[in-house]
C-alpha positions in Angstrom: 0.0 0.0 0.0 2.8 2.3 0.9 4.4 1.7 -2.5 1.3 2.9 -4.3 1.1 6.1 -2.2 4.7 7.0 -3.1 4.0 6.3 -6.7 0.9 8.4 -6.7 2.8 11.2 -5.1 5.2 11.3 -8.0 2.4 11.4 -10.4 0.4 14.1 -8.6 0.6 17.5 -10.4 -1.3 19.5 -7.9 0.8 22.6 -6.5 3.1 22.8 -9.5 1.8 26.2 -10.6 2.7 27.7 -7.3 6.2 26.4 -7.4 6.7 27.6 -11.0 5.2 31.0 -10.1 7.5 31.3 -7.1 10.5 30.6 -9.3 9.3 32.9 -12.1 8.5 35.7 -9.7 11.9 35.5 -8.2 13.5 35.8 -11.7 11.2 38.6 -12.6 12.0 40.5 -9.4 15.7 40.0 -10.0 15.3 41.3 -13.6 13.3 44.4 -12.5 15.8 45.0 -9.8 18.6 44.9 -12.2 16.8 47.2 -14.6 16.1 49.7 -11.8 19.7 49.5 -10.6 21.1 49.9 -14.1 18.8 52.9 -14.8 20.0 54.5 -11.6 23.6 53.7 -12.5 23.2 55.4 -16.0 21.5 58.5 -14.5 24.2 59.0 -11.9 26.9 58.4 -14.6 25.3 61.0 -16.9 25.1 63.6 -14.1 28.7 63.0 -13.2 29.8 63.3 -16.8 27.9 66.6 -17.1 29.6 67.9 -14.0 32.9 66.8 -15.4 32.3 68.6 -18.7 31.3 71.8 -16.9 34.3 71.5 -14.5 37.0 71.0 -17.1 35.6 73.9 -19.2 35.5 76.1 -16.2 39.0 75.2 -15.3 40.6 75.9 -18.7 38.6 79.1 -19.2 39.5 80.4 -15.7 43.2 79.7 -16.3 43.1 81.4 -19.7 41.5 84.5 -18.2 44.0 84.7 -15.4 47.1 84.1 -17.4 48.1 87.8 -17.9 47.4 88.9 -14.3 48.7 85.7 -12.6 51.4 84.3 -14.8 52.9 82.1 -12.0 49.8 80.3 -10.7 47.0 80.7 -13.3 47.0 76.9 -13.9 46.6 76.2 -10.2 43.8 78.7 -9.9 42.1 77.2 -12.9 42.4 73.7 -11.4 40.8 74.9 -8.1 37.9 76.6 -10.0 37.3 73.4 -12.0 37.3 71.1 -9.0 34.9 73.3 -7.1 32.6 73.3 -10.2 32.6 69.5 -10.2 31.7 69.3 -6.6 29.0 71.9 -6.9 27.4 70.4 -10.0 27.4 66.8 -9.1 23.6 67.2 -8.7 21.7 63.9 -8.2 25.0 62.0 -7.9 25.6 63.9 -4.7 22.2 62.9 -3.4 23.0 59.3 -4.3 26.2 59.4 -2.4 24.3 60.7 0.6 22.0 57.7 0.7 24.8 55.2 0.1 24.2 54.2 -3.5 27.7 55.4 -4.5 30.9 56.3 -2.8 31.8 60.0 -2.8 33.1 60.6 -6.4 36.9 61.0 -6.6 38.2 63.5 -9.1 41.5 64.8 -10.3 41.8 67.8 -12.7 45.2 68.5 -14.3 45.8 71.6 -16.4 48.8 72.0 -18.8 49.8 74.5 -21.4 51.6 73.8 -24.6 52.3 76.9 -26.7 49.0 78.8 -26.9 46.8 75.9 -25.8 45.7 75.3 -22.3 44.4 71.7 -21.9 42.5 70.3 -19.0 42.1 66.6 -18.2 39.6 65.5 -15.5 39.3 61.9 -14.3 36.5 60.9 -12.0 35.6 57.6 -10.5 33.1 56.1 -8.0 31.6 52.8 -6.9 28.0 52.2 -7.5 26.3 50.0 -4.9 23.2 48.3 -6.4 20.2 48.1 -4.1 18.1 45.3 -5.6 20.9 43.4 -7.4 22.9 43.2 -4.2 20.1 41.1 -2.7 21.0 38.4 -5.2 24.8 38.6 -4.7 25.6 41.0 -7.6 28.8 42.9 -6.7 29.3 46.7 -6.7 29.8 48.3 -10.1 32.7 50.6 -10.9 32.1 53.8 -12.9 34.6 56.3 -14.2 35.4 58.6 -17.1 38.0 61.0 -18.5 37.0 64.4 -19.9 39.4 66.6 -21.9 38.9 70.2 -22.8 41.2 72.8 -24.4 41.2 76.5 -25.1 43.4 78.8 -27.1 44.9 81.4 -24.8 43.1 84.5 -26.1 43.9 84.9 -29.8 47.3 83.3 -29.8 49.0 85.8 -32.1 47.4 89.2 -32.8 48.6 92.4 -34.4 46.8 95.7 -33.5 47.1 98.6 -35.9 46.0 101.9 -34.2 45.3 104.9 -36.5 44.9 108.2 -34.6 43.2 111.1 -36.4 45.7 113.9 -35.8 44.1 116.6 -37.8 43.7 120.1 -36.3 40.1 119.3 -35.2 41.6 116.8 -32.7 43.1 119.9 -31.0 39.7 121.1 -29.9 39.1 121.4 -26.2 38.3 118.0 -24.8 35.1 119.0 -23.0 32.6 121.8 -23.1 34.4 123.5 -20.3 37.8 123.3 -22.1 36.3 124.8 -25.2 34.7 127.6 -23.2 38.1 128.3 -21.4 39.9 128.4 -24.8 37.3 130.8 -26.1 37.8 133.1 -23.2 41.6 132.9 -23.5 41.6 133.7 -27.2 39.0 136.5 -27.1 41.8 139.0 -27.7 44.3 136.8 -29.5 46.3 138.8 -32.1 45.5 136.0 -34.6 42.1 136.8 -35.9 41.8 140.3 -34.4 40.0 142.8 -36.6 41.0 146.4 -36.9 38.6 149.1 -38.0 39.6 150.9 -41.2 38.2 154.4 -40.8 38.5 155.3 -44.5 36.7 152.3 -45.9 34.5 151.9 -42.8 35.3 148.2 -42.7 37.2 145.8 -40.5 40.3 144.2 -41.7 42.3 141.3 -40.2 45.9 142.1 -39.3 47.3 138.8 -38.2 50.8 137.9 -37.3 50.7 134.9 -39.6 49.3 136.0 -42.9 46.7 133.9 -44.6 45.1 132.7 -41.4 41.6 133.8 -40.5 38.9 132.8 -38.0 35.2 133.2 -38.4 33.3 135.4 -36.0 31.9 133.6 -33.0 28.2 133.4 -32.5 26.2 132.5 -29.4 23.3 131.1 -31.4 22.5 130.7 -35.1 20.2 128.7 -37.2 18.6 126.8 -34.3 22.0 126.1 -32.7 23.1 127.4 -29.4 26.1 127.1 -27.2 25.8 124.1 -24.9 27.0 125.8 -21.8 26.8 128.9 -19.6 28.1 131.7 -21.7 28.2 135.5 -21.6 28.1 137.0 -25.1 30.4 138.5 -26.1 32.8 136.2 -24.2 34.7 138.0 -21.5 38.4 137.5 -21.4 39.7 135.7 -18.4 42.9 136.7 -16.5 45.5 137.6 -17.5 43.7 139.0 -20.5 41.6 142.1 -19.9 39.8 144.5 -22.2 36.9 146.8 -22.2 34.1 147.3 -24.6 35.2 149.9 -27.2 33.5 151.1 -30.4 36.0 152.5 -32.8 34.4 155.4 -34.6 31.4 153.8 -36.0 30.4 150.5 -37.8 29.7 147.4 -35.8 30.0 147.7 -32.1 31.6 145.0 -30.1 34.3 144.2 -27.6 37.8 145.5 -28.3 41.2 144.6 -27.0 41.9 148.1 -25.6 44.6 147.8 -23.0 45.8 144.5 -24.4 46.6 144.9 -28.1 48.2 147.9 -29.9 46.3 150.3 -32.1 46.4 150.1 -35.9 45.9 153.3 -37.8 45.0 154.9 -34.5 42.3 152.3 -33.8 42.1 149.6 -31.2 41.2 146.2 -32.7 37.8 144.6 -32.3 38.4 141.4 -30.3 39.8 138.4 -32.2 37.2 135.7 -32.8 37.1 133.4 -29.8 38.2 129.9 -30.8 37.6 126.5 -29.2 40.4 125.1 -31.4 44.0 125.0 -30.3 45.1 124.7 -33.9 48.8 124.7 -34.3 49.7 127.2 -37.1 52.9 128.8 -35.9 55.5 126.4 -37.3 58.5 128.7 -36.5 58.8 127.1 -33.0 57.9 123.8 -31.4 54.3 123.2 -30.6 53.4 124.8 -27.3 56.2 127.4 -27.6 55.0 129.5 -30.5 52.5 132.3 -31.0 49.3 130.4 -31.6 46.3 129.0 -29.9 48.0 125.7 -29.0 50.5 127.6 -27.0 47.7 129.5 -25.3 46.2 126.1 -24.3 49.6 124.9 -23.0 50.2 128.1 -21.1 47.5 127.0 -18.6 49.3 123.9 -17.5 49.3 123.7 -13.7 46.6 126.3 -13.3 43.0 126.0 -12.2 41.8 126.7 -15.7 44.1 124.1 -17.4 42.9 123.2 -20.8 42.8 119.6 -21.9 42.6 118.8 -25.6 41.1 115.9 -27.4 44.6 115.4 -28.6 45.6 114.8 -25.0 42.9 112.3 -24.0 43.3 110.2 -27.1 47.0 109.8 -26.5 46.3 108.9 -22.8 43.8 106.3 -23.9 46.2 104.7 -26.4 48.9 104.5 -23.7 46.4 102.8 -21.4 45.7 100.3 -24.2 49.4 99.7 -24.5 49.7 99.0 -20.8 46.9 96.5 -21.1 48.5 94.8 -24.1 51.8 94.6 -22.2 50.1 92.8 -19.3 48.0 90.5 -21.5 51.1 89.6 -23.6 53.7 89.2 -20.9 53.4 85.4 -20.6 52.7 84.6 -24.2 54.5 87.3 -26.1 51.6 87.0 -28.6 50.6 90.6 -29.1 52.1 93.2 -31.4 51.1 96.8 -32.1 51.7 99.5 -34.7 50.7 103.1 -34.3 50.0 105.7 -37.1 48.7 109.2 -37.3 46.4 110.4 -40.0 45.8 113.9 -41.4 46.7 114.9 -44.9 48.8 111.7 -45.1 49.4 108.6 -43.0 52.5 108.7 -40.8 54.1 105.9 -38.8 54.7 106.5 -35.1 55.8 103.1 -33.9 57.7 101.0 -34.7 60.5 102.8 -36.4 61.0 99.8 -38.7 59.0 96.7 -39.4 55.4 96.0 -39.6 54.7 96.0 -35.8 56.4 95.4 -32.5 56.1 94.7 -28.8 58.6 97.0 -27.2 55.9 98.5 -24.9 58.2 101.1 -23.4 59.2 102.4 -26.8 55.6 102.4 -28.1 54.4 104.4 -25.0 57.3 106.9 -25.4 56.4 107.3 -29.1 52.8 108.2 -28.3 53.9 110.5 -25.4 51.8 113.1 -23.7 51.4 116.8 -22.9 54.2 118.7 -21.1 54.3 119.0 -17.4 55.2 122.7 -17.3 53.8 125.6 -19.5 55.4 126.6 -22.7 57.2 123.3 -23.2 56.8 120.9 -26.2 54.7 117.7 -26.1 56.5 114.4 -26.0 55.8 111.8 -28.6 53.2 112.6 -31.2 53.1 116.3 -32.1 50.0 118.3 -33.0 49.5 118.4 -36.7 50.6 121.7 -38.3 50.1 121.2 -42.0 49.8 124.2 -44.3 46.8 122.9 -46.2 43.5 124.3 -44.9 41.9 121.0 -45.8 43.8 118.4 -43.9 42.0 115.2 -43.1 42.4 113.1 -46.3 41.0 109.7 -45.3 40.8 108.5 -48.9 44.5 108.9 -49.7 45.8 108.1 -46.1 43.8 104.9 -45.7 44.4 103.7 -49.2 48.2 104.2 -48.6 48.0 102.3 -45.3 46.0 99.5 -46.9 48.7 99.1 -49.6 51.4 99.0 -47.0 49.9 96.4 -44.7 49.7 92.7 -45.5 46.7 90.4 -45.2 45.6 89.0 -41.8 46.4 85.4 -41.0 44.9 82.7 -38.8 46.7 83.6 -35.6 48.6 80.3 -35.3 52.1 81.8 -35.2 54.2 84.9 -35.1 54.4 84.8 -38.9 50.6 84.3 -39.3 48.9 86.7 -36.9 45.3 87.7 -36.9 45.0 91.5 -37.4 42.7 94.3 -36.3 42.6 98.0 -37.3 41.5 100.5 -34.6 40.6 104.0 -36.0 40.3 106.8 -33.5 38.7 109.8 -35.2 36.0 112.5 -35.3 35.2 111.0 -38.7 35.2 114.3 -40.7 36.8 114.0 -44.2 38.3 117.4 -45.2 40.5 117.3 -48.3 41.1 118.8 -51.7 40.0 116.8 -54.6 42.0 116.3 -57.8 39.9 119.1 -59.4 41.0 121.5 -56.7 37.7 121.8 -54.8 37.4 121.3 -51.1 35.5 118.2 -49.9 33.8 118.0 -46.5 31.9 114.8 -45.6 31.8 111.9 -43.3 34.5 109.2 -43.6 33.4 106.9 -46.4 33.0 103.2 -45.3 34.5 102.1 -48.6 38.0 102.9 -47.3 37.5 100.7 -44.2 36.4 97.9 -46.5 39.9 97.9 -48.0 41.1 96.4 -44.7 38.1 94.1 -44.2 38.9 92.6 -47.7 42.3 91.7 -46.2 40.8 89.8 -43.3 41.1 92.6 -40.7 38.5 93.3 -38.0 37.9 97.0 -38.0 37.0 98.9 -34.8 36.0 102.6 -34.7 36.3 104.9 -31.6 34.3 108.0 -32.4 35.4 111.2 -30.6 32.4 113.5 -31.3 32.6 117.2 -31.9 31.3 119.5 -29.3 29.3 122.2 -31.1 31.5 125.1 -31.9 29.4 128.2 -32.5 31.4 129.7 -35.4 30.3 130.2 -38.9 32.4 127.5 -40.4 31.0 124.8 -38.0 27.4 126.0 -38.5 27.7 126.2 -42.3 29.8 123.2 -43.1 30.0 120.6 -40.3 26.8 120.8 -38.1 24.6 118.9 -40.5 27.2 116.1 -40.9 28.2 115.9 -37.3 24.8 116.2 -35.8 22.7 114.6 -38.5 21.1 111.1 -38.3 20.8 110.3 -42.0 22.5 107.6 -44.0 25.5 109.8 -44.7 26.0 111.3 -41.2 29.1 110.8 -39.2 27.6 108.2 -36.9 26.0 106.2 -39.7 29.2 106.1 -41.8 31.4 105.2 -38.8 29.1 102.4 -37.7 29.3 101.0 -41.3 33.1 101.4 -41.1 33.3 99.0 -38.1 33.1 95.3 -38.8 30.2 94.8 -36.3 27.9 96.8 -34.1 30.1 96.0 -31.1 33.1 97.4 -33.0 31.8 101.0 -32.8 31.9 103.1 -29.6 31.6 106.9 -29.2 33.5 108.4 -26.2 34.6 111.8 -25.3 36.7 111.6 -22.1 39.9 109.7 -21.3 38.1 107.1 -19.1 35.5 106.4 -21.8 38.1 106.2 -24.6 40.4 103.9 -22.5 37.4 101.6 -21.7 36.4 101.6 -25.4 39.9 100.6 -26.6 40.2 97.9 -24.0 36.8 96.6 -25.0 38.0 96.3 -28.6 41.0 94.4 -27.5 38.9 92.0 -25.4 36.6 91.4 -28.4 39.6 90.6 -30.6 41.1 88.3 -28.0 38.0 86.4 -27.1 38.2 82.7 -28.1 35.8 80.2 -26.5 36.9 76.9 -24.9 35.8 73.7 -26.4 35.5 70.1 -25.3 38.0 67.7 -27.0 36.5 64.5 -25.6 
């Protein structure tokens, strides 16, 4: 009987389903657990890779930006910045470490520089502890990766060609106040003083330098007015003194009685006040002659010291040179050339060759105003051409374009990228081949000559302050103050390679900031991931 019971038990199929289900459920549970663990693993790995990408980019970018200011430890500072970025951006991986799914990620970031390339290599690793799979004896999983990024240190090789408009209009007072002071100081200048001719009942100019004339000053005309507090006629300031005097008849007005001598028994009507410090007396060095430039320089050290646009432009360029020296000191990748532009183009630095990086010599070549009155400027001298029309952009820029070679890719000293920086008030004033005088805004076609050679063109516009004389009102106002397609601002914006390459500034701080902005734009090269 017992034998039949055992045999029946072997043939009995009741309960098989439960056993199969139990085995299948265990396999299914294990599979689901592995899927969940693997999904968690991939998510954590992705977050750590994103953190690594961000960290290595942050590291090389920070190192590149600090190279000029911190030449000894820029790589170390970049490494610190990158490692902090990794820790801060670990995201969900950090949460996983907190609950024990992974060990705290280990990282090592190494930065190196070869030539103009800074490269960062970040290795990270951690151990993933599966939650479900560990119940079935699955061991911990290792995860790691290597991320590499590189950045060119600025633009590796860059030549900066600076063209300074050095025409007489750049010898205007730098500010409204400077112009007003000059006008007060020149109210009785011998140049431009008019004497009354009693026989012809007219005024005639008797000037020390023949052939020079100045238009009568006006306080307002044609909707224009002087943009400042002004007594009209302008009173002369000390040491100049005069009283109102009407010689015989004709037009009344201030005279220079007590300051200038008589002519044919008459005191002169006051010379036309002038906001220009134009240098016309070429018999002596600038600042030491008998002209308005010397009048401006005579105020050095006084409370009414006159600063000219000529001065602030030179100061701004020297600030640019100081910045270039700092940025280039570790790489020696920047060169500069400086020119002045008036009737012609003239080289200032270097004495020979296309460009150079002797920053002390370049700074000395630009120079500055004297420190004591009646002394000559150092470096660039004020323009003193004989031609009344003396801002010939067409000839000057064409000549410069012919002289300079095409821009390169920036990969070596022999293949530099190149930029042209034009500092100007933008007014063309030249004599055409037919002998007529041409006054208009700088024509963008002459900037295109350099763009065609691969240059990036930047324009720093130094606007006119309104000068209330007949010449300004009749010839310059509509161009300088207009908003049409041929106005100064429109043409100068077209001259620049991009909208960010045009800035208008009037004071030294603004001009310095503009030139440094141009340099930063030219040097900006983004970092990229290599792998």
